[in-house]
C-alpha positions in Angstrom: 36.5 -21.2 32.5 34.9 -18.9 29.9 31.8 -17.3 31.2 28.5 -18.3 29.4 27.4 -15.0 29.5 29.9 -14.0 27.8 29.5 -16.3 24.8 26.3 -15.0 23.5 26.0 -12.9 20.3 23.5 -10.5 22.1 24.4 -7.3 24.2 21.6 -5.6 26.6 22.1 -2.1 25.4 21.7 -1.1 29.6 24.8 -3.0 30.7 27.0 -1.0 28.4 29.2 1.1 30.6 29.3 3.9 29.8 26.2 4.6 29.0 26.5 7.4 26.5 28.4 4.7 24.5 25.0 3.3 23.4 24.6 6.3 22.0 27.2 6.8 20.6 27.2 3.4 19.0 24.0 4.6 16.7 25.7 7.0 14.2 28.1 4.3 12.6 24.9 1.7 12.5 23.1 4.8 10.7 25.7 6.0 8.3 25.7 2.2 7.3 22.7 1.7 6.8 22.2 4.8 4.3 25.6 3.5 2.5 24.5 0.1 1.6 20.9 1.8 0.6 22.3 4.1 -1.9 24.4 1.7 -3.1 21.7 -0.4 -4.1 19.8 2.5 -5.4 22.5 3.7 -7.7 23.5 -0.2 -9.6 19.9 -0.4 -10.4 19.9 3.3 -12.3 22.9 1.9 -13.4 22.2 -1.0 -14.9 18.7 -0.2 -15.6 20.3 2.3 -18.3 18.2 2.3 -21.7 21.5 2.1 -23.6 22.3 -1.6 -22.1 18.7 -2.9 -24.0 17.9 -5.3 -21.1 15.2 -7.4 -22.1 12.9 -9.0 -19.9 12.7 -12.9 -20.4 10.0 -15.0 -20.5 11.0 -17.1 -18.0 11.7 -14.3 -15.9 7.7 -13.5 -16.4 6.8 -16.7 -15.2 8.7 -16.8 -12.2 7.8 -13.7 -11.1 4.4 -14.8 -11.5 4.7 -17.9 -9.8 6.0 -16.0 -6.8 3.1 -13.2 -6.8 0.3 -16.3 -6.8 2.9 -17.7 -3.6 1.8 -14.9 -1.6 -1.2 -14.7 0.8 -4.5 -12.9 -0.6 -4.0 -10.0 2.2 -1.0 -8.5 1.0 
């Protein structure tokens, strides 16, 4: 029979044995976060270059304005 505790997706960091394994797992997590961030930034720089001559359409401006109107006033 399968233990119900083993079927959860959440892991208690205090239950990992050996304890230093939880600390060691931070390194790949940080590297993955940096990789995704840089990938997004580099893509944005490449797409938004002047030679691509991208223009903002009226529909896009309307979408942005409608989105901003829906935000709470405190933001």
